KOLLUMLO-136538 format. One line per field, with one value per residue (C-alpha): x, y, z; chain; residue number from 0; residue in three letters. Coordinates in steps of 0.1 Angstrom, whole numbers, plus 5000, padded with zeros to 4 digits. Each point is the difference from the previous one (the first is absolute). Layout:
// residues N
xx [X_...]
yy [Y_...]
zz [Z_...]
chaine [A_...]
num [NUM_...]
residu [ALA_...]
END
This chain:
// residues 367
xx [9579_4990_4971_4988_5005_4980_4970_4999_5005_4965_5013_5032_4982_4987_5034_5019_4976_5005_5038_4998_4979_5024_5030_4985_4999_5035_5014_4992_5022_5029_4999_4980_5030_5011_5002_4984_4970_4994_5010_4977_4972_5003_5001_4969_4983_5007_4987_4968_4994_5007_4976_4973_5008_4996_4965_5013_5028_4975_4981_5033_5007_4966_5003_5035_4989_4969_5023_5022_4970_4988_5033_4992_4966_5016_5027_4973_4981_5032_5007_4965_4996_5037_4990_4971_5013_4966_4982_5029_4995_4963_5004_5025_4977_4972_5022_5009_4963_4989_5027_4998_5037_5015_5036_5005_4993_5035_5014_4977_5025_5026_4975_4985_5035_5011_4984_5018_5033_4999_4987_5029_5024_4985_5003_5037_5008_4986_5019_5032_4993_4992_4963_4970_4974_4967_5001_5039_5009_5035_5013_4990_5013_5034_5001_4991_5025_5029_4990_5023_4997_5035_5015_4977_4974_4965_4995_5033_5002_5027_5003_5002_5031_5026_4989_4964_5010_5024_4971_4981_5030_5013_5027_4993_5018_4976_4970_5010_5010_4968_4978_5019_4995_4963_4995_5016_4979_4969_5007_5010_4968_4980_5018_4996_4963_4994_5023_4982_4967_5012_5018_4974_4966_4993_4980_5027_4975_4990_5027_4988_5014_4988_5027_5026_4989_5003_5035_5010_4987_5021_5031_4985_4986_5032_5018_4972_5003_5038_4998_4973_5016_5029_4975_4982_5006_5012_4966_4983_5025_4991_4963_5005_5024_4975_4970_5021_5009_4963_4989_5026_4989_4963_5006_5019_4970_4976_5022_5003_4963_4980_5021_4989_4985_5024_5031_5030_4989_4967_5018_5021_4969_4980_5030_5000_4962_5002_5026_4977_4969_5017_5017_4968_4974_4981_5004_5002_4994_4974_5024_5013_4965_4990_5028_4992_4963_5010_5021_4971_4976_5022_4995_5016_5012_5027_5036_5029_5009_4964_4996_5032_4987_4967_5018_5025_4971_4984_5033_5000_4965_4984_4973_4994_4965_4980_5001_5038_5004_5016_4988_5013_4992_4991_4972_4986_5000_4987_4966_4996_5011_4975_4972_5005_5031_4990_4965_5015_5024_4971_4981_5029_4994_5020_5031_4994_5024_5016_4976_4970_5010_5005_4966_4972_4971_4967_4972_4971_4969_4973_4967]
yy [5132_5030_5007_4964_5000_5032_4983_4977_5028_4994_4968_5014_5010_4965_4985_5025_4994_4962_5004_5023_4975_4972_5023_5008_4963_4991_5033_4988_4970_5011_5038_5026_5011_4964_4988_4967_5019_5018_4970_4976_5025_4998_4962_5000_5023_4974_4971_5019_5009_4965_4985_5023_4989_4963_4999_5017_4975_4971_5017_5004_4963_4991_5026_4987_4964_5010_5018_4969_4978_5023_5002_4972_5016_5035_4986_4984_5034_5018_4975_5000_5038_5009_5023_5017_5016_5015_4967_4984_5025_4995_4962_5004_5022_4975_4972_5020_5007_4964_4987_5028_5007_5035_5004_5030_4980_4986_5035_5010_4995_5022_5027_5000_5002_5029_5029_4989_4996_5035_5015_4985_5012_5035_4998_4990_5026_5027_4985_5002_5037_5006_5009_4990_4979_4984_4995_5001_5032_5015_4981_4966_5011_5009_4966_4980_5021_4991_4963_4975_4964_4984_5035_5012_5026_4989_5031_4995_4986_4982_5029_5028_5022_4998_5035_4989_4968_5019_5024_4969_4991_4970_4990_4994_4966_4987_5012_4984_4967_4997_5011_4978_4969_5008_5005_4967_4982_5017_4989_4965_4995_5012_4976_4970_5007_5000_4970_4980_5008_4990_4968_4986_5016_5002_4975_4982_4983_5033_5018_5035_5035_5008_4977_5017_5034_4989_4986_5034_5018_4977_5018_5034_5008_4996_5023_5026_4998_5004_5031_5016_4991_5023_5029_4987_5012_4973_5000_4992_4973_4985_5002_4984_4973_4991_4998_4978_4976_4999_4992_4973_4983_5005_4983_4972_4993_5000_4978_4974_5001_5009_4994_5007_4969_4983_5016_4984_5013_4982_4967_5006_5009_4969_4978_5014_4997_4963_4993_5017_4980_4967_5004_5011_4982_5033_5036_5024_5037_5021_5013_4966_4986_5029_4992_4963_5008_5023_4972_4975_5025_5004_4964_4993_5036_4994_5009_4976_5008_4995_4967_4987_5010_4981_4970_4999_5002_4970_4980_5007_4987_5034_5018_5038_5011_5030_5017_4999_4971_4966_4966_4965_4989_4965_5016_5017_4968_4976_5016_4999_4964_4991_5018_4989_4979_4972_4996_4998_4973_4979_5001_4985_4963_4973_4988_4966_4971_4986_4969_5022_5022_4969_4983_5015_5013_4981_5018_5009_4978_5014_5008]
zz [2447_5021_4977_5003_5038_5002_4985_5030_5026_5013_5017_5014_5032_5008_4991_5021_5029_4998_5000_5030_5020_4993_5008_5034_5007_4988_5013_5035_4994_4978_5007_4980_4979_4992_4964_5012_5013_4967_4979_5018_4997_4962_5001_5022_4975_4973_5020_5009_4963_4988_5025_4988_4964_5006_4986_4968_4999_5000_4972_4981_5003_4986_4972_4990_4999_4980_4975_4998_4993_4972_4982_4974_4992_4997_4977_4978_4998_4991_4972_4987_4999_4994_4971_5019_5032_5009_4998_5019_5028_5000_5003_5028_5020_4994_5013_5031_5006_4995_5024_5025_4996_5004_4988_5022_5032_4999_5004_5030_5028_4982_4991_5036_5015_4977_5019_5032_4982_4985_5032_5020_4973_5004_5038_4998_4974_5023_5030_4979_4993_5037_4993_5020_4984_5012_5037_5001_5019_4998_5030_4984_4966_5016_5018_4969_4979_5023_5005_4984_4989_5000_4997_4972_5007_4990_4979_4980_4964_4981_4975_5027_4999_5028_5012_5004_5018_5022_5009_5013_5022_4980_4975_4963_5002_5028_4980_4968_5015_5020_4970_4976_5022_5005_4962_4993_5026_4987_4964_5010_5021_4970_4976_5024_5005_4962_4994_5027_4983_4966_5010_5025_4996_4963_4981_4980_4977_4983_4979_4992_4994_5036_5014_4978_5013_5036_4993_4986_5030_5022_4986_4992_5035_5019_4975_5004_5038_4998_4978_5020_5033_4997_5002_5030_5036_5024_5017_4967_4993_5035_4990_4966_5013_5027_4976_4977_5028_5011_4964_4997_5033_4991_4966_5015_5023_4971_4979_5028_5011_4968_4969_4964_4984_4976_5016_5015_5034_4997_4993_5032_5020_4988_5009_5035_5002_4988_5028_5025_4988_4999_5035_5017_4979_4995_4989_5029_4996_4982_4974_4991_4997_4978_4976_4999_4993_4971_4985_5003_4985_4969_4989_4966_4998_5026_4991_5002_5036_5012_4981_5015_5035_4995_4986_5029_5025_4983_5002_5038_5003_5003_4980_4999_5007_4987_5035_4999_5024_4992_5009_4996_4965_5013_5021_4969_4979_5027_5002_4962_4999_5027_4982_4964_4995_5024_4985_4965_5011_5015_4967_4980_4989_5017_4981_4982_5001_4968_5000_5004_4971_4977_5009_4979_5020_4996_4982_5022_4994_4978_5016]
chaine [A_A_A_A_A_A_A_A_A_A_A_A_A_A_A_A_A_A_A_A_A_A_A_A_A_A_A_A_A_A_A_A_A_A_A_A_A_A_A_A_A_A_A_A_A_A_A_A_A_A_A_A_A_A_A_A_A_A_A_A_A_A_A_A_A_A_A_A_A_A_A_A_A_A_A_A_A_A_A_A_A_A_A_A_A_A_A_A_A_A_A_A_A_A_A_A_A_A_A_A_A_A_A_A_A_A_A_A_A_A_A_A_A_A_A_A_A_A_A_A_A_A_A_A_A_A_A_A_A_A_A_A_A_A_A_A_A_A_A_A_A_A_A_A_A_A_A_A_A_A_A_A_A_A_A_A_A_A_A_A_A_A_A_A_A_A_A_A_A_A_A_A_A_A_A_A_A_A_A_A_A_A_A_A_A_A_A_A_A_A_A_A_A_A_A_A_A_A_A_A_A_A_A_A_A_A_A_A_A_A_A_A_A_A_A_A_A_A_A_A_A_A_A_A_A_A_A_A_A_A_A_A_A_A_A_A_A_A_A_A_A_A_A_A_A_A_A_A_A_A_A_A_A_A_A_A_A_A_A_A_A_A_A_A_A_A_A_A_A_A_A_A_A_A_A_A_A_A_A_A_A_A_A_A_A_A_A_A_A_A_A_A_A_A_A_A_A_A_A_A_A_A_A_A_A_A_A_A_A_A_A_A_A_A_A_A_A_A_A_A_A_A_A_A_A_A_A_A_A_A_A_A_A_A_A_A_A_A_A_A_A_A_A_A_A_A_A_A_A_A_A_A_A_A_A_A_A_A_A_A_A_A_A_A_A_A_A]
num [0_1_2_3_4_5_6_7_8_9_10_11_12_13_14_15_16_17_18_19_20_21_22_23_24_25_26_27_28_29_30_31_32_33_34_35_36_37_38_39_40_41_42_43_44_45_46_47_48_49_50_51_52_53_54_55_56_57_58_59_60_61_62_63_64_65_66_67_68_69_70_71_72_73_74_75_76_77_78_79_80_81_82_83_84_85_86_87_88_89_90_91_92_93_94_95_96_97_98_99_100_101_102_103_104_105_106_107_108_109_110_111_112_113_114_115_116_117_118_119_120_121_122_123_124_125_126_127_128_129_130_131_132_133_134_135_136_137_138_139_140_141_142_143_144_145_146_147_148_149_150_151_152_153_154_155_156_157_158_159_160_161_162_163_164_165_166_167_168_169_170_171_172_173_174_175_176_177_178_179_180_181_182_183_184_185_186_187_188_189_190_191_192_193_194_195_196_197_198_199_200_201_202_203_204_205_206_207_208_209_210_211_212_213_214_215_216_217_218_219_220_221_222_223_224_225_226_227_228_229_230_231_232_233_234_235_236_237_238_239_240_241_242_243_244_245_246_247_248_249_250_251_252_253_254_255_256_257_258_259_260_261_262_263_264_265_266_267_268_269_270_271_272_273_274_275_276_277_278_279_280_281_282_283_284_285_286_287_288_289_290_291_292_293_294_295_296_297_298_299_300_301_302_303_304_305_306_307_308_309_310_311_312_313_314_315_316_317_318_319_320_321_322_323_324_325_326_327_328_329_330_331_332_333_334_335_336_337_338_339_340_341_342_343_344_345_346_347_348_349_350_351_352_353_354_355_356_357_358_359_360_361_362_363_364_365_366]
residu [MET_ASP_THR_ILE_ALA_GLY_LEU_PHE_SER_PHE_ILE_THR_THR_PRO_VAL_SER_TRP_ILE_ILE_VAL_GLN_PHE_HIS_SER_LEU_TYR_GLY_ALA_VAL_PHE_GLY_PRO_ASP_SER_GLY_TRP_ALA_TRP_GLY_LEU_SER_ILE_VAL_SER_LEU_VAL_VAL_LEU_ILE_ARG_ILE_CYS_LEU_ILE_PRO_LEU_PHE_VAL_LYS_GLN_ILE_LYS_ALA_THR_ARG_GLY_MET_GLN_ALA_LEU_GLN_PRO_LYS_MET_LYS_ALA_ILE_GLN_GLU_ARG_TYR_LYS_ASN_ASP_LYS_GLN_ARG_GLN_SER_GLU_GLU_MET_MET_LYS_LEU_TYR_LYS_GLU_THR_GLY_THR_ASN_PRO_LEU_SER_SER_CYS_LEU_PRO_ILE_LEU_ALA_GLN_SER_PRO_PHE_PHE_PHE_ALA_LEU_TYR_HIS_VAL_LEU_ALA_ASN_ILE_ALA_ASP_GLY_LYS_THR_ILE_GLY_VAL_LEU_ASN_GLN_GLN_LEU_VAL_ASP_SER_ALA_ARG_GLU_ALA_LYS_ILE_PHE_GLY_ALA_PRO_ILE_ALA_ALA_LYS_PHE_MET_ASP_SER_SER_GLU_LYS_VAL_ALA_ALA_LEU_GLY_ALA_SER_LEU_THR_ASP_VAL_ARG_VAL_VAL_THR_ALA_VAL_MET_ILE_VAL_MET_MET_SER_LEU_SER_GLN_PHE_TYR_THR_GLN_ARG_GLN_LEU_MET_GLN_LYS_ASN_VAL_ASP_LEU_SER_VAL_LYS_THR_PRO_PHE_MET_GLN_GLN_GLN_LYS_MET_LEU_MET_TYR_ILE_PHE_PRO_VAL_ILE_PHE_ALA_VAL_MET_GLY_ILE_ASN_PHE_PRO_VAL_GLY_VAL_LEU_VAL_TYR_TRP_LEU_THR_THR_ASN_VAL_TRP_THR_MET_GLY_GLN_GLN_MET_TYR_VAL_ILE_ASN_GLN_ASN_PRO_THR_PRO_GLY_SER_LYS_ALA_GLN_ASP_GLN_TYR_LEU_THR_ARG_LEU_LEU_LYS_HIS_ALA_THR_SER_HIS_GLY_GLU_VAL_LYS_GLY_ARG_GLY_LYS_LYS_LYS_ILE_VAL_ALA_ALA_ILE_VAL_ALA_LYS_GLY_PRO_ASP_ARG_ASN_ASP_ASN_GLU_ARG_LYS_PHE_ILE_THR_ALA_LEU_SER_LYS_HIS_GLY_LEU_ALA_ALA_GLN_ALA_ASP_GLY_SER_VAL_ILE_LYS_SER_SER_GLU_SER_THR_ALA_ASP_SER_ASP_ALA_ALA_SER_GLY_GLY_ALA_ALA_LYS_ARG_GLN_GLN_PRO_LYS_ARG_GLN_THR_LYS_SER_GLN_ARG_GLN_THR_PRO_SER_LYS_PRO_SER_PRO_LYS_LYS]
END
């Protein structure tokens, strides 16, 4: 791990500078040697990084949905060229190029966050050893080294010996209880985030190997976090727990506001949108109108959730328009009736009585 962290040493100075700036702010409130001051500095670092990564997160969502939509075509290519791996790879690349999909885009937030994670680990490892790093001078290093979160120093690890923990002014029991609780919370938050994605925000109409892979990751990732967590300093556990909670909240927002087409979340969203439209007689909000417009544009290619939404609107006397708005369906048909239907009705012959139908018509006189 030290070798990997060393590769990201170029960013340790900016990371240490950001931590120091936040520490000066929180230190004025809680005291410069307080664990809250140093702990909240790490939490604030996470929030700052994740805010900067929001554009990448949006790109990740688009890439993931693009990959989900391509799964049936990818499966067909695999079956067609199952005996020719090279041709299979070429066809896959061609498919990515034609659709503008990049499989690596779904990993962008994790890859972009990695340098900061390893830099923070490197900073905390030096603090544990009492060494200066970046803009952290010896006074700040000593302050951070002694700072405790619920009795556990931020530089301590679950696997540290009792002698090393005692050198940091803490007990091994406190360190292991705090780190164990944080590792469990970190793993559970990761599991819940992935479970929420699989249960609510996956297109249930498409059964592909991609869904099975995602289901496996739901169980594998928490185990990986738990195994790796015992070697993380408390400060890194604070970092990783915070970023997991941020990801969970961010995903909940996306699922509620912009769900994957065909998913359970989309059905729930369109149910709420239908209630909104029928109660107000219109669709309010740019985001809502954009989703309605996308459904209208699909036409016959709509999924079951979208067809149910359009049908329900019609039953309530509403019709979705291309611009995302909804109007009363009677208004849309009245104009067409006046323009064409009414004229057609006037041209229909008058209904004859029974006696008129039985009496033969007289032939017209010859000229």
